[in-house]
C-alpha positions as CSV (number, residue, x, y, z in Angstrom):
1,M,0.0,0.0,0.0
2,N,1.5,3.3,-1.1
3,R,1.4,6.6,0.9
4,E,-1.5,7.9,-1.1
5,E,-3.6,4.8,-0.4
6,S,-2.8,4.9,3.3
7,T,-3.6,8.6,3.4
8,L,-7.0,8.0,1.8
9,L,-7.7,5.2,4.2
10,G,-6.8,7.6,7.1
11,F,-9.3,10.1,5.8
12,E,-12.0,7.4,5.6
13,I,-11.3,6.4,9.2
14,V,-11.4,10.0,10.4
15,A,-14.7,10.6,8.6
16,Y,-16.4,7.6,10.1
17,A,-15.0,8.3,13.6
18,G,-15.9,11.9,13.3
19,D,-19.5,11.1,12.4
20,A,-19.6,8.7,15.4
21,R,-18.2,11.3,17.7
22,S,-20.8,13.9,16.6
23,K,-23.7,11.4,17.1
24,L,-22.4,10.5,20.6
25,L,-22.2,14.1,21.7
26,E,-25.7,14.6,20.3
27,A,-26.9,11.5,22.2
28,L,-25.6,13.0,25.4
29,N,-27.5,16.2,24.8
30,A,-30.7,14.2,24.1
31,A,-30.2,12.3,27.3
32,Q,-29.7,15.5,29.2
33,A,-33.1,16.7,27.8
34,G,-34.7,13.4,28.8
35,D,-35.2,12.1,25.3
36,F,-33.7,8.6,25.9
37,A,-35.2,7.0,22.8
38,K,-33.3,9.6,20.7
39,A,-30.1,9.1,22.7
40,D,-30.2,5.3,22.2
41,E,-30.9,5.8,18.5
42,L,-27.9,8.1,18.2
43,V,-25.6,5.7,20.1
44,S,-26.7,2.9,17.8
45,A,-26.0,5.1,14.7
46,A,-22.6,6.0,16.2
47,E,-21.8,2.3,16.6
48,D,-22.6,1.7,13.0
49,C,-20.1,4.5,12.0
50,I,-17.5,2.9,14.3
51,T,-18.1,-0.4,12.6
52,D,-17.5,1.2,9.2
53,A,-14.3,2.7,10.5
54,H,-13.2,-0.7,11.9
55,K,-13.8,-2.2,8.4
56,A,-11.4,0.3,6.9
57,Q,-8.9,-0.4,9.7
58,T,-9.3,-4.1,9.2
59,S,-8.5,-3.8,5.5
60,L,-5.2,-2.2,6.4
61,L,-4.4,-4.9,9.0
62,T,-5.3,-7.6,6.4
63,K,-3.0,-6.1,3.8
64,E,-0.1,-5.9,6.3
65,A,-0.8,-9.5,7.5
66,Q,-0.5,-10.6,3.8
67,G,2.9,-9.1,3.6
68,D,2.0,-5.9,1.8
69,A,4.3,-3.1,2.8
70,I,2.3,-0.2,4.3
71,E,3.6,3.4,3.9
72,L,2.4,5.3,6.9
73,S,1.0,8.8,6.7
74,V,0.2,11.3,9.4
75,T,-3.4,11.2,8.2
76,L,-3.5,7.5,8.8
77,M,-2.1,7.9,12.3
78,H,-4.6,10.7,13.0
79,G,-7.4,8.4,11.9
80,Q,-6.2,5.7,14.2
81,D,-6.0,8.1,17.1
82,H,-9.4,9.6,16.2
83,L,-11.0,6.1,16.1
84,M,-9.5,5.0,19.5
85,T,-10.7,8.2,21.3
86,T,-14.2,7.8,19.7
87,I,-14.4,4.3,21.0
88,L,-13.5,5.5,24.4
89,L,-16.1,8.3,24.1
90,K,-18.7,5.7,23.1
91,D,-18.1,3.7,26.3
92,L,-18.2,6.9,28.4
93,M,-21.4,8.2,26.8
94,K,-23.2,4.9,27.4
95,H,-22.4,5.2,31.1
96,L,-23.4,8.8,31.3
97,I,-26.7,8.2,29.4
98,E,-27.4,5.4,31.8
99,L,-26.9,7.7,34.7
100,Y,-29.3,10.2,33.2
101,K,-31.9,7.4,32.8
102,R,-31.5,6.4,36.4
103,G,-31.9,10.0,37.6
104,S,-35.2,10.6,35.8
């Protein structure tokens, strides 16, 4: 995989993770407003985005496992970082939303 391909893959991961992050923050706002159905729907949509990001990431891991040399790019590293922090945010948002549910 050349540098251009890894950069494009990085952008793809960033886009999916960014969409998930936005949905998770919107889900927290919905939970704060007491709209738990919307919060759950947004968390589910965020999980779908994270799954798409994982698919992109898995394609990279598969190529490397098959012996394909991967030229790293800063964009790809940023995508990986963005995905990891979004997964952490998802776990945190689930707990916070649950606390809002218990408090209502």
